[in-house]
Short mmCIF file of the C-alpha atoms (twelve columns), coordinates in Angstrom:
data_MODEL
# 
_entry.id   MODEL 
# 
loop_
_atom_site.group_PDB 
_atom_site.id 
_atom_site.type_symbol 
_atom_site.label_atom_id 
_atom_site.label_alt_id 
_atom_site.label_comp_id 
_atom_site.label_asym_id 
_atom_site.label_seq_id 
_atom_site.Cartn_x 
_atom_site.Cartn_y 
_atom_site.Cartn_z 
_atom_site.pdbx_PDB_model_num 
ATOM 1   C CA . UNK A 1   173.058 183.583 126.052 1 
ATOM 2   C CA . UNK A 2   172.225 185.262 129.312 1 
ATOM 3   C CA . UNK A 3   175.316 183.961 130.850 1 
ATOM 4   C CA . UNK A 4   177.396 185.253 128.376 1 
ATOM 5   C CA . UNK A 5   175.917 188.627 128.350 1 
ATOM 6   C CA . UNK A 6   176.486 188.739 132.218 1 
ATOM 7   C CA . UNK A 7   180.369 187.726 131.450 1 
ATOM 8   C CA . UNK A 8   180.331 190.666 128.871 1 
ATOM 9   C CA . UNK A 9   178.936 193.284 130.941 1 
ATOM 10  C CA . UNK A 10  181.239 192.284 133.959 1 
ATOM 11  C CA . UNK A 11  184.202 192.585 131.722 1 
ATOM 12  C CA . UNK A 12  183.328 196.045 130.269 1 
ATOM 13  C CA . UNK A 13  182.520 197.322 133.913 1 
ATOM 14  C CA . UNK A 14  186.151 196.197 135.106 1 
ATOM 15  C CA . UNK A 15  187.571 198.011 132.001 1 
ATOM 16  C CA . UNK A 16  186.045 201.398 132.723 1 
ATOM 17  C CA . UNK A 17  186.811 201.028 136.453 1 
ATOM 18  C CA . UNK A 18  190.582 200.462 135.386 1 
ATOM 19  C CA . UNK A 19  190.263 203.525 133.286 1 
ATOM 20  C CA . UNK A 20  189.152 205.476 136.075 1 
ATOM 21  C CA . UNK A 21  191.321 204.269 138.582 1 
ATOM 22  C CA . UNK A 22  194.363 204.998 136.314 1 
ATOM 23  C CA . UNK A 23  193.331 208.637 135.425 1 
ATOM 24  C CA . UNK A 24  194.464 208.222 131.938 1 
ATOM 25  C CA . UNK A 25  193.035 209.461 128.968 1 
ATOM 26  C CA . UNK A 26  191.073 207.004 127.286 1 
ATOM 27  C CA . UNK A 27  189.511 206.417 123.846 1 
ATOM 28  C CA . UNK A 28  186.233 204.210 123.562 1 
ATOM 29  C CA . UNK A 29  185.720 202.330 120.264 1 
ATOM 30  C CA . UNK A 30  183.207 200.221 118.471 1 
ATOM 31  C CA . UNK A 31  184.677 197.387 116.259 1 
ATOM 32  C CA . UNK A 32  183.450 194.962 113.879 1 
ATOM 33  C CA . UNK A 33  185.172 192.191 111.762 1 
ATOM 34  C CA . UNK A 34  184.879 189.936 109.154 1 
ATOM 35  C CA . UNK A 35  187.367 186.900 109.610 1 
ATOM 36  C CA . UNK A 36  188.694 183.656 107.846 1 
ATOM 37  C CA . UNK A 37  189.005 180.981 110.532 1 
ATOM 38  C CA . UNK A 38  190.874 177.896 110.323 1 
ATOM 39  C CA . UNK A 39  192.542 175.232 112.306 1 
ATOM 40  C CA . UNK A 40  196.241 174.175 112.605 1 
ATOM 41  C CA . UNK A 41  198.584 171.242 113.577 1 
ATOM 42  C CA . UNK A 42  197.635 167.568 113.486 1 
ATOM 43  C CA . UNK A 43  199.664 164.779 112.124 1 
ATOM 44  C CA . UNK A 44  196.561 162.403 112.436 1 
ATOM 45  C CA . UNK A 45  194.453 164.893 110.350 1 
ATOM 46  C CA . UNK A 46  194.059 163.768 106.713 1 
ATOM 47  C CA . UNK A 47  192.889 167.329 105.392 1 
ATOM 48  C CA . UNK A 48  191.798 170.841 106.996 1 
ATOM 49  C CA . UNK A 49  189.608 173.722 105.541 1 
ATOM 50  C CA . UNK A 50  188.732 177.090 106.944 1 
ATOM 51  C CA . UNK A 51  185.352 178.826 107.368 1 
ATOM 52  C CA . UNK A 52  184.288 182.646 107.004 1 
ATOM 53  C CA . UNK A 53  183.217 184.262 110.381 1 
ATOM 54  C CA . UNK A 54  182.425 187.638 112.001 1 
ATOM 55  C CA . UNK A 55  183.502 189.502 115.345 1 
ATOM 56  C CA . UNK A 56  182.395 192.599 117.320 1 
ATOM 57  C CA . UNK A 57  183.461 194.302 120.453 1 
ATOM 58  C CA . UNK A 58  184.455 197.287 122.485 1 
ATOM 59  C CA . UNK A 59  187.732 198.802 122.788 1 
ATOM 60  C CA . UNK A 60  189.756 201.078 125.255 1 
ATOM 61  C CA . UNK A 61  192.764 202.784 124.155 1 
ATOM 62  C CA . UNK A 62  194.749 204.361 127.315 1 
ATOM 63  C CA . UNK A 63  197.424 207.228 126.942 1 
ATOM 64  C CA . UNK A 64  198.951 209.748 129.285 1 
ATOM 65  C CA . UNK A 65  199.698 212.490 127.033 1 
ATOM 66  C CA . UNK A 66  198.037 213.966 123.933 1 
ATOM 67  C CA . UNK A 67  201.120 213.875 121.856 1 
ATOM 68  C CA . UNK A 68  201.822 210.220 122.990 1 
ATOM 69  C CA . UNK A 69  202.111 207.819 119.998 1 
ATOM 70  C CA . UNK A 70  202.192 204.532 122.080 1 
ATOM 71  C CA . UNK A 71  198.940 203.192 123.870 1 
ATOM 72  C CA . UNK A 72  197.960 200.286 125.748 1 
ATOM 73  C CA . UNK A 73  194.771 198.966 124.258 1 
ATOM 74  C CA . UNK A 74  192.344 196.358 125.849 1 
ATOM 75  C CA . UNK A 75  188.551 195.883 125.586 1 
ATOM 76  C CA . UNK A 76  186.070 193.039 125.251 1 
ATOM 77  C CA . UNK A 77  185.555 191.020 121.901 1 
ATOM 78  C CA . UNK A 78  183.396 188.476 120.754 1 
ATOM 79  C CA . UNK A 79  184.953 186.628 117.517 1 
ATOM 80  C CA . UNK A 80  184.138 183.274 115.685 1 
ATOM 81  C CA . UNK A 81  186.916 180.340 115.777 1 
ATOM 82  C CA . UNK A 82  186.771 177.024 114.041 1 
ATOM 83  C CA . UNK A 83  186.939 175.153 110.924 1 
ATOM 84  C CA . UNK A 84  186.489 171.655 109.520 1 
ATOM 85  C CA . UNK A 85  188.828 168.827 109.315 1 
ATOM 86  C CA . UNK A 86  188.749 165.121 108.191 1 
ATOM 87  C CA . UNK A 87  190.245 161.754 109.730 1 
ATOM 88  C CA . UNK A 88  190.387 158.278 108.239 1 
ATOM 89  C CA . UNK A 89  189.051 155.838 110.911 1 
ATOM 90  C CA . UNK A 90  190.120 152.514 109.563 1 
ATOM 91  C CA . UNK A 91  190.434 151.708 106.243 1 
ATOM 92  C CA . UNK A 92  187.271 152.497 104.571 1 
ATOM 93  C CA . UNK A 93  185.715 155.106 107.121 1 
ATOM 94  C CA . UNK A 94  185.981 158.952 106.510 1 
ATOM 95  C CA . UNK A 95  184.829 161.264 109.151 1 
ATOM 96  C CA . UNK A 96  184.368 164.710 108.530 1 
ATOM 97  C CA . UNK A 97  183.787 167.381 111.440 1 
ATOM 98  C CA . UNK A 98  182.978 170.863 111.306 1 
ATOM 99  C CA . UNK A 99  183.279 173.029 114.364 1 
ATOM 100 C CA . UNK A 100 181.774 176.336 115.123 1 
ATOM 101 C CA . UNK A 101 182.879 178.403 118.127 1 
ATOM 102 C CA . UNK A 102 182.289 181.775 119.758 1 
ATOM 103 C CA . UNK A 103 185.208 183.203 121.908 1 
ATOM 104 C CA . UNK A 104 185.104 186.138 124.182 1 
ATOM 105 C CA . UNK A 105 188.514 187.866 124.367 1 
ATOM 106 C CA . UNK A 106 189.908 190.410 126.486 1 
ATOM 107 C CA . UNK A 107 193.042 191.782 124.365 1 
ATOM 108 C CA . UNK A 108 196.347 193.111 126.087 1 
ATOM 109 C CA . UNK A 109 198.200 194.797 123.430 1 
ATOM 110 C CA . UNK A 110 200.470 197.582 122.381 1 
ATOM 111 C CA . UNK A 111 199.238 200.263 119.684 1 
ATOM 112 C CA . UNK A 112 201.695 202.581 117.977 1 
ATOM 113 C CA . UNK A 113 200.726 205.432 115.660 1 
ATOM 114 C CA . UNK A 114 203.041 207.071 113.442 1 
ATOM 115 C CA . UNK A 115 201.533 210.238 113.530 1 
ATOM 116 C CA . UNK A 116 201.075 212.602 110.219 1 
ATOM 117 C CA . UNK A 117 203.308 211.285 107.748 1 
ATOM 118 C CA . UNK A 118 201.625 212.327 104.615 1 
ATOM 119 C CA . UNK A 119 201.701 216.069 104.390 1 
ATOM 120 C CA . UNK A 120 198.476 216.527 102.163 1 
ATOM 121 C CA . UNK A 121 196.703 213.939 104.629 1 
ATOM 122 C CA . UNK A 122 197.491 215.372 108.062 1 
ATOM 123 C CA . UNK A 123 194.473 213.565 109.452 1 
ATOM 124 C CA . UNK A 124 195.764 210.106 108.457 1 
ATOM 125 C CA . UNK A 125 197.937 207.831 110.918 1 
ATOM 126 C CA . UNK A 126 199.277 204.297 110.367 1 
ATOM 127 C CA . UNK A 127 198.704 202.333 112.938 1 
ATOM 128 C CA . UNK A 128 200.280 198.979 113.956 1 
ATOM 129 C CA . UNK A 129 199.609 196.708 117.269 1 
ATOM 130 C CA . UNK A 130 200.760 193.534 118.788 1 
ATOM 131 C CA . UNK A 131 199.831 191.659 122.197 1 
ATOM 132 C CA . UNK A 132 198.452 188.642 123.616 1 
ATOM 133 C CA . UNK A 133 195.057 187.891 123.930 1 
ATOM 134 C CA . UNK A 134 193.459 185.597 126.700 1 
ATOM 135 C CA . UNK A 135 189.861 184.333 126.130 1 
ATOM 136 C CA . UNK A 136 187.234 181.878 126.969 1 
ATOM 137 C CA . UNK A 137 184.817 179.729 124.562 1 
ATOM 138 C CA . UNK A 138 181.263 180.523 125.349 1 
ATOM 139 C CA . UNK A 139 179.679 178.780 122.732 1 
ATOM 140 C CA . UNK A 140 180.448 175.918 120.334 1 
ATOM 141 C CA . UNK A 141 178.580 173.521 117.823 1 
ATOM 142 C CA . UNK A 142 179.746 170.961 115.527 1 
ATOM 143 C CA . UNK A 143 178.458 168.928 112.300 1 
ATOM 144 C CA . UNK A 144 179.730 165.490 111.596 1 
ATOM 145 C CA . UNK A 145 179.748 163.192 108.300 1 
ATOM 146 C CA . UNK A 146 180.603 159.786 108.313 1 
ATOM 147 C CA . UNK A 147 181.253 158.482 104.494 1 
ATOM 148 C CA . UNK A 148 179.329 161.377 103.228 1 
ATOM 149 C CA . UNK A 149 176.293 160.647 105.463 1 
ATOM 150 C CA . UNK A 150 175.379 163.317 107.949 1 
ATOM 151 C CA . UNK A 151 175.511 161.900 111.625 1 
ATOM 152 C CA . UNK A 152 175.610 164.898 113.620 1 
ATOM 153 C CA . UNK A 153 173.781 168.361 112.884 1 
ATOM 154 C CA . UNK A 154 174.527 171.466 114.774 1 
ATOM 155 C CA . UNK A 155 174.903 169.889 118.142 1 
ATOM 156 C CA . UNK A 156 176.587 171.453 121.219 1 
ATOM 157 C CA . UNK A 157 180.371 170.761 121.165 1 
ATOM 158 C CA . UNK A 158 181.242 171.311 124.701 1 
ATOM 159 C CA . UNK A 159 183.081 167.748 124.938 1 
ATOM 160 C CA . UNK A 160 184.764 168.399 121.949 1 
ATOM 161 C CA . UNK A 161 186.172 172.029 122.428 1 
ATOM 162 C CA . UNK A 162 188.452 173.395 125.287 1 
ATOM 163 C CA . UNK A 163 187.303 176.352 127.263 1 
ATOM 164 C CA . UNK A 164 190.338 178.434 127.596 1 
ATOM 165 C CA . UNK A 165 192.025 180.356 124.667 1 
ATOM 166 C CA . UNK A 166 195.221 182.375 124.375 1 
ATOM 167 C CA . UNK A 167 196.499 183.897 121.218 1 
ATOM 168 C CA . UNK A 168 198.996 186.137 119.834 1 
ATOM 169 C CA . UNK A 169 197.500 189.257 118.089 1 
ATOM 170 C CA . UNK A 170 199.050 191.189 115.381 1 
ATOM 171 C CA . UNK A 171 197.611 193.930 113.400 1 
ATOM 172 C CA . UNK A 172 198.250 196.977 110.707 1 
ATOM 173 C CA . UNK A 173 195.912 199.698 109.524 1 
ATOM 174 C CA . UNK A 174 194.962 203.177 109.192 1 
ATOM 175 C CA . UNK A 175 192.931 205.703 111.243 1 
ATOM 176 C CA . UNK A 176 191.509 209.076 110.115 1 
ATOM 177 C CA . UNK A 177 190.693 211.770 112.435 1 
ATOM 178 C CA . UNK A 178 186.967 213.014 111.989 1 
ATOM 179 C CA . UNK A 179 185.448 215.911 113.615 1 
ATOM 180 C CA . UNK A 180 184.771 216.405 117.169 1 
ATOM 181 C CA . UNK A 181 187.708 214.226 118.380 1 
ATOM 182 C CA . UNK A 182 186.038 210.909 116.561 1 
ATOM 183 C CA . UNK A 183 188.449 208.625 114.551 1 
ATOM 184 C CA . UNK A 184 187.523 206.116 111.949 1 
ATOM 185 C CA . UNK A 185 189.711 202.790 111.739 1 
ATOM 186 C CA . UNK A 186 190.445 199.901 109.207 1 
ATOM 187 C CA . UNK A 187 192.764 197.358 109.102 1 
ATOM 188 C CA . UNK A 188 193.850 193.617 109.127 1 
ATOM 189 C CA . UNK A 189 194.239 191.696 112.302 1 
ATOM 190 C CA . UNK A 190 195.900 188.239 112.677 1 
ATOM 191 C CA . UNK A 191 195.315 185.893 115.716 1 
ATOM 192 C CA . UNK A 192 197.480 182.910 116.412 1 
ATOM 193 C CA . UNK A 193 196.198 180.444 118.907 1 
ATOM 194 C CA . UNK A 194 198.684 178.607 121.332 1 
ATOM 195 C CA . UNK A 195 196.185 176.215 123.198 1 
ATOM 196 C CA . UNK A 196 193.955 173.657 121.237 1 
ATOM 197 C CA . UNK A 197 190.470 174.762 120.642 1 
ATOM 198 C CA . UNK A 198 189.401 171.106 119.039 1 
ATOM 199 C CA . UNK A 199 190.323 168.197 121.461 1 
ATOM 200 C CA . UNK A 200 188.771 165.191 119.700 1 
ATOM 201 C CA . UNK A 201 189.741 162.366 121.988 1 
ATOM 202 C CA . UNK A 202 187.717 159.825 119.906 1 
ATOM 203 C CA . UNK A 203 190.079 160.414 116.688 1 
ATOM 204 C CA . UNK A 204 193.021 161.434 118.623 1 
ATOM 205 C CA . UNK A 205 192.948 165.101 117.175 1 
ATOM 206 C CA . UNK A 206 194.060 168.351 118.732 1 
ATOM 207 C CA . UNK A 207 193.695 171.420 116.602 1 
ATOM 208 C CA . UNK A 208 194.771 175.093 117.419 1 
ATOM 209 C CA . UNK A 209 192.935 178.080 116.258 1 
ATOM 210 C CA . UNK A 210 193.753 180.988 113.950 1 
ATOM 211 C CA . UNK A 211 192.141 183.789 112.056 1 
ATOM 212 C CA . UNK A 212 192.597 186.786 109.813 1 
ATOM 213 C CA . UNK A 213 190.210 189.462 109.385 1 
ATOM 214 C CA . UNK A 214 189.462 192.841 107.918 1 
ATOM 215 C CA . UNK A 215 188.599 195.062 110.972 1 
ATOM 216 C CA . UNK A 216 186.556 198.521 110.760 1 
ATOM 217 C CA . UNK A 217 185.929 200.588 113.862 1 
ATOM 218 C CA . UNK A 218 184.928 204.185 115.453 1 
ATOM 219 C CA . UNK A 219 186.806 205.613 118.388 1 
ATOM 220 C CA . UNK A 220 185.514 208.475 120.476 1 
# 
């Protein structure tokens, strides 16, 4: 846990240093998400299922002018990843594995705001966002059942999961301008992983992560 906090602190320091060096206008945000995690792609897998998860983190939006509608958005975010999959090992053996991972992400994305499009709600903006998200797996565990008998219970999954992650991020939402330059945000975000999270060599299974979630936040 201490190593994870050191990584998180280092990322945040680098982001604030970048903001200072670029001399851009920066909005700082706190975010939290409820997500549905699932795994994709494997011809050798008999079935797959998802799981609910959670995410939280810090955001930085950079812009050069007050009237600018396009932002460079980055930050440091911790989110869940994972899901369950079942394989047939031999004629009579069913192996079900559930993987739970935490990923530290540094999104690199473009955020666009429409401005005031509803006259009676002049503080409301529509927001769209797209970009790439590099990340690293900071923690992973797994459970396993063979023919409905549990053989592994919440063991570390370092040998079952990959370290590096990169995904496509797309999101839509709304923000509302509160008093004192504070803005509240709510929207949906989808992540589509390009690299396998699960690398189960014993069963020749590689699965890529994705999730979709509801995100809320406050920007200052």
